[in-house]
mmCIF entry with sequence, helices, sheets and N, C-alpha, C, O atoms, coordinates in Angstrom:
data_MODEL
# 
_entry.id   MODEL 
# 
_entity.id                         1 
_entity.type                       polymer 
_entity.pdbx_number_of_molecules   1 
# 
_entity_poly.entity_id                      1 
_entity_poly.type                           'polypeptide(L)' 
_entity_poly.nstd_linkage                   no 
_entity_poly.nstd_monomer                   no 
_entity_poly.pdbx_seq_one_letter_code       MLFWKYVIYETKRIANSSHDL 
_entity_poly.pdbx_seq_one_letter_code_can   MLFWKYVIYETKRIANSSHDL 
_entity_poly.pdbx_strand_id                 A 
# 
loop_
_entity_poly_seq.entity_id 
_entity_poly_seq.num 
_entity_poly_seq.mon_id 
_entity_poly_seq.hetero 
1 1  MET n 
1 2  LEU n 
1 3  PHE n 
1 4  TRP n 
1 5  LYS n 
1 6  TYR n 
1 7  VAL n 
1 8  ILE n 
1 9  TYR n 
1 10 GLU n 
1 11 THR n 
1 12 LYS n 
1 13 ARG n 
1 14 ILE n 
1 15 ALA n 
1 16 ASN n 
1 17 SER n 
1 18 SER n 
1 19 HIS n 
1 20 ASP n 
1 21 LEU n 
# 
_struct_asym.id          A 
_struct_asym.entity_id   1 
# 
_struct_conf.conf_type_id            HELX_P 
_struct_conf.id                      HELX_P1 
_struct_conf.pdbx_PDB_helix_id       AA1 
_struct_conf.beg_label_comp_id       LEU 
_struct_conf.beg_label_asym_id       A 
_struct_conf.beg_label_seq_id        2 
_struct_conf.pdbx_beg_PDB_ins_code   ? 
_struct_conf.end_label_comp_id       ASP 
_struct_conf.end_label_asym_id       A 
_struct_conf.end_label_seq_id        20 
_struct_conf.pdbx_end_PDB_ins_code   ? 
_struct_conf.beg_auth_comp_id        LEU 
_struct_conf.beg_auth_asym_id        A 
_struct_conf.beg_auth_seq_id         2 
_struct_conf.end_auth_comp_id        ASP 
_struct_conf.end_auth_asym_id        A 
_struct_conf.end_auth_seq_id         20 
_struct_conf.pdbx_PDB_helix_class    1 
_struct_conf.details                 ? 
_struct_conf.pdbx_PDB_helix_length   19 
# 
_struct_conf_type.id          HELX_P 
_struct_conf_type.criteria    ? 
_struct_conf_type.reference   ? 
# 
loop_
_atom_site.group_PDB 
_atom_site.id 
_atom_site.type_symbol 
_atom_site.label_atom_id 
_atom_site.label_alt_id 
_atom_site.label_comp_id 
_atom_site.label_asym_id 
_atom_site.label_entity_id 
_atom_site.label_seq_id 
_atom_site.pdbx_PDB_ins_code 
_atom_site.Cartn_x 
_atom_site.Cartn_y 
_atom_site.Cartn_z 
_atom_site.occupancy 
_atom_site.B_iso_or_equiv 
_atom_site.pdbx_formal_charge 
_atom_site.auth_seq_id 
_atom_site.auth_comp_id 
_atom_site.auth_asym_id 
_atom_site.auth_atom_id 
_atom_site.pdbx_PDB_model_num 
ATOM 1  N N  . MET A 1 1  ? 0.846  -1.200 0.000  1.00 0.00 ? 1  MET A N  1 
ATOM 2  C CA . MET A 1 1  ? 0.000  0.000  0.000  1.00 0.00 ? 1  MET A CA 1 
ATOM 3  C C  . MET A 1 1  ? 0.881  1.250  0.000  1.00 0.00 ? 1  MET A C  1 
ATOM 4  O O  . MET A 1 1  ? 1.817  1.364  0.792  1.00 0.00 ? 1  MET A O  1 
ATOM 5  N N  . LEU A 1 2  ? 0.571  2.175  -0.890 1.00 0.00 ? 2  LEU A N  1 
ATOM 6  C CA . LEU A 1 2  ? 1.366  3.406  -0.981 1.00 0.00 ? 2  LEU A CA 1 
ATOM 7  C C  . LEU A 1 2  ? 1.314  4.192  0.322  1.00 0.00 ? 2  LEU A C  1 
ATOM 8  O O  . LEU A 1 2  ? 2.304  4.810  0.713  1.00 0.00 ? 2  LEU A O  1 
ATOM 9  N N  . PHE A 1 3  ? 0.170  4.172  0.994  1.00 0.00 ? 3  PHE A N  1 
ATOM 10 C CA . PHE A 1 3  ? 0.023  4.940  2.222  1.00 0.00 ? 3  PHE A CA 1 
ATOM 11 C C  . PHE A 1 3  ? 1.071  4.539  3.254  1.00 0.00 ? 3  PHE A C  1 
ATOM 12 O O  . PHE A 1 3  ? 1.690  5.396  3.885  1.00 0.00 ? 3  PHE A O  1 
ATOM 13 N N  . TRP A 1 4  ? 1.270  3.218  3.425  1.00 0.00 ? 4  TRP A N  1 
ATOM 14 C CA . TRP A 1 4  ? 2.232  2.762  4.430  1.00 0.00 ? 4  TRP A CA 1 
ATOM 15 C C  . TRP A 1 4  ? 3.651  3.100  4.010  1.00 0.00 ? 4  TRP A C  1 
ATOM 16 O O  . TRP A 1 4  ? 4.493  3.414  4.851  1.00 0.00 ? 4  TRP A O  1 
ATOM 17 N N  . LYS A 1 5  ? 3.922  3.038  2.700  1.00 0.00 ? 5  LYS A N  1 
ATOM 18 C CA . LYS A 1 5  ? 5.259  3.424  2.226  1.00 0.00 ? 5  LYS A CA 1 
ATOM 19 C C  . LYS A 1 5  ? 5.520  4.883  2.570  1.00 0.00 ? 5  LYS A C  1 
ATOM 20 O O  . LYS A 1 5  ? 6.623  5.243  2.979  1.00 0.00 ? 5  LYS A O  1 
ATOM 21 N N  . TYR A 1 6  ? 4.508  5.717  2.405  1.00 0.00 ? 6  TYR A N  1 
ATOM 22 C CA . TYR A 1 6  ? 4.640  7.141  2.714  1.00 0.00 ? 6  TYR A CA 1 
ATOM 23 C C  . TYR A 1 6  ? 4.845  7.354  4.210  1.00 0.00 ? 6  TYR A C  1 
ATOM 24 O O  . TYR A 1 6  ? 5.687  8.151  4.622  1.00 0.00 ? 6  TYR A O  1 
ATOM 25 N N  . VAL A 1 7  ? 4.072  6.636  5.014  1.00 0.00 ? 7  VAL A N  1 
ATOM 26 C CA . VAL A 1 7  ? 4.187  6.783  6.476  1.00 0.00 ? 7  VAL A CA 1 
ATOM 27 C C  . VAL A 1 7  ? 5.590  6.387  6.945  1.00 0.00 ? 7  VAL A C  1 
ATOM 28 O O  . VAL A 1 7  ? 6.207  7.088  7.747  1.00 0.00 ? 7  VAL A O  1 
ATOM 29 N N  . ILE A 1 8  ? 6.083  5.255  6.435  1.00 0.00 ? 8  ILE A N  1 
ATOM 30 C CA . ILE A 1 8  ? 7.418  4.786  6.826  1.00 0.00 ? 8  ILE A CA 1 
ATOM 31 C C  . ILE A 1 8  ? 8.478  5.783  6.360  1.00 0.00 ? 8  ILE A C  1 
ATOM 32 O O  . ILE A 1 8  ? 9.424  6.076  7.092  1.00 0.00 ? 8  ILE A O  1 
ATOM 33 N N  . TYR A 1 9  ? 8.321  6.298  5.152  1.00 0.00 ? 9  TYR A N  1 
ATOM 34 C CA . TYR A 1 9  ? 9.286  7.263  4.617  1.00 0.00 ? 9  TYR A CA 1 
ATOM 35 C C  . TYR A 1 9  ? 9.314  8.521  5.480  1.00 0.00 ? 9  TYR A C  1 
ATOM 36 O O  . TYR A 1 9  ? 10.387 9.011  5.830  1.00 0.00 ? 9  TYR A O  1 
ATOM 37 N N  . GLU A 1 10 ? 8.154  9.036  5.818  1.00 0.00 ? 10 GLU A N  1 
ATOM 38 C CA . GLU A 1 10 ? 8.077  10.248 6.636  1.00 0.00 ? 10 GLU A CA 1 
ATOM 39 C C  . GLU A 1 10 ? 8.635  9.988  8.035  1.00 0.00 ? 10 GLU A C  1 
ATOM 40 O O  . GLU A 1 10 ? 9.342  10.830 8.591  1.00 0.00 ? 10 GLU A O  1 
ATOM 41 N N  . THR A 1 11 ? 8.319  8.831  8.600  1.00 0.00 ? 11 THR A N  1 
ATOM 42 C CA . THR A 1 11 ? 8.822  8.512  9.944  1.00 0.00 ? 11 THR A CA 1 
ATOM 43 C C  . THR A 1 11 ? 10.340 8.471  9.955  1.00 0.00 ? 11 THR A C  1 
ATOM 44 O O  . THR A 1 11 ? 10.974 8.996  10.871 1.00 0.00 ? 11 THR A O  1 
ATOM 45 N N  . LYS A 1 12 ? 10.927 7.843  8.929  1.00 0.00 ? 12 LYS A N  1 
ATOM 46 C CA . LYS A 1 12 ? 12.391 7.788  8.841  1.00 0.00 ? 12 LYS A CA 1 
ATOM 47 C C  . LYS A 1 12 ? 12.969 9.177  8.657  1.00 0.00 ? 12 LYS A C  1 
ATOM 48 O O  . LYS A 1 12 ? 13.986 9.512  9.265  1.00 0.00 ? 12 LYS A O  1 
ATOM 49 N N  . ARG A 1 13 ? 12.331 9.988  7.826  1.00 0.00 ? 13 ARG A N  1 
ATOM 50 C CA . ARG A 1 13 ? 12.842 11.334 7.564  1.00 0.00 ? 13 ARG A CA 1 
ATOM 51 C C  . ARG A 1 13 ? 12.805 12.177 8.843  1.00 0.00 ? 13 ARG A C  1 
ATOM 52 O O  . ARG A 1 13 ? 13.762 12.886 9.154  1.00 0.00 ? 13 ARG A O  1 
ATOM 53 N N  . ILE A 1 14 ? 11.706 12.095 9.573  1.00 0.00 ? 14 ILE A N  1 
ATOM 54 C CA . ILE A 1 14 ? 11.580 12.866 10.805 1.00 0.00 ? 14 ILE A CA 1 
ATOM 55 C C  . ILE A 1 14 ? 12.589 12.359 11.845 1.00 0.00 ? 14 ILE A C  1 
ATOM 56 O O  . ILE A 1 14 ? 13.204 13.152 12.556 1.00 0.00 ? 14 ILE A O  1 
ATOM 57 N N  . ALA A 1 15 ? 12.750 11.048 11.926 1.00 0.00 ? 15 ALA A N  1 
ATOM 58 C CA . ALA A 1 15 ? 13.693 10.475 12.891 1.00 0.00 ? 15 ALA A CA 1 
ATOM 59 C C  . ALA A 1 15 ? 15.115 10.924 12.553 1.00 0.00 ? 15 ALA A C  1 
ATOM 60 O O  . ALA A 1 15 ? 15.900 11.237 13.448 1.00 0.00 ? 15 ALA A O  1 
ATOM 61 N N  . ASN A 1 16 ? 15.440 10.955 11.267 1.00 0.00 ? 16 ASN A N  1 
ATOM 62 C CA . ASN A 1 16 ? 16.784 11.369 10.859 1.00 0.00 ? 16 ASN A CA 1 
ATOM 63 C C  . ASN A 1 16 ? 17.010 12.840 11.180 1.00 0.00 ? 16 ASN A C  1 
ATOM 64 O O  . ASN A 1 16 ? 18.084 13.201 11.661 1.00 0.00 ? 16 ASN A O  1 
ATOM 65 N N  . SER A 1 17 ? 16.024 13.700 10.926 1.00 0.00 ? 17 SER A N  1 
ATOM 66 C CA . SER A 1 17 ? 16.192 15.122 11.200 1.00 0.00 ? 17 SER A CA 1 
ATOM 67 C C  . SER A 1 17 ? 16.283 15.360 12.707 1.00 0.00 ? 17 SER A C  1 
ATOM 68 O O  . SER A 1 17 ? 17.029 16.230 13.157 1.00 0.00 ? 17 SER A O  1 
ATOM 69 N N  . SER A 1 18 ? 15.531 14.593 13.479 1.00 0.00 ? 18 SER A N  1 
ATOM 70 C CA . SER A 1 18 ? 15.595 14.729 14.934 1.00 0.00 ? 18 SER A CA 1 
ATOM 71 C C  . SER A 1 18 ? 16.958 14.263 15.442 1.00 0.00 ? 18 SER A C  1 
ATOM 72 O O  . SER A 1 18 ? 17.499 14.828 16.393 1.00 0.00 ? 18 SER A O  1 
ATOM 73 N N  . HIS A 1 19 ? 17.498 13.249 14.815 1.00 0.00 ? 19 HIS A N  1 
ATOM 74 C CA . HIS A 1 19 ? 18.793 12.709 15.235 1.00 0.00 ? 19 HIS A CA 1 
ATOM 75 C C  . HIS A 1 19 ? 19.897 13.729 14.999 1.00 0.00 ? 19 HIS A C  1 
ATOM 76 O O  . HIS A 1 19 ? 20.870 13.790 15.751 1.00 0.00 ? 19 HIS A O  1 
ATOM 77 N N  . ASP A 1 20 ? 19.737 14.534 13.944 1.00 0.00 ? 20 ASP A N  1 
ATOM 78 C CA . ASP A 1 20 ? 20.749 15.546 13.650 1.00 0.00 ? 20 ASP A CA 1 
ATOM 79 C C  . ASP A 1 20 ? 20.729 16.638 14.716 1.00 0.00 ? 20 ASP A C  1 
ATOM 80 O O  . ASP A 1 20 ? 21.761 17.247 14.999 1.00 0.00 ? 20 ASP A O  1 
ATOM 81 N N  . LEU A 1 21 ? 19.568 16.886 15.305 1.00 0.00 ? 21 LEU A N  1 
ATOM 82 C CA . LEU A 1 21 ? 19.497 17.907 16.342 1.00 0.00 ? 21 LEU A CA 1 
ATOM 83 C C  . LEU A 1 21 ? 20.155 17.363 17.607 1.00 0.00 ? 21 LEU A C  1 
ATOM 84 O O  . LEU A 1 21 ? 20.211 18.058 18.622 1.00 0.00 ? 21 LEU A O  1 
# 
């Protein structure tokens, strides 16, 4: 499902940006 791919992608992106902080 595209929706779950999007959710996982966004979660990883947010986690990565938070990790940089």
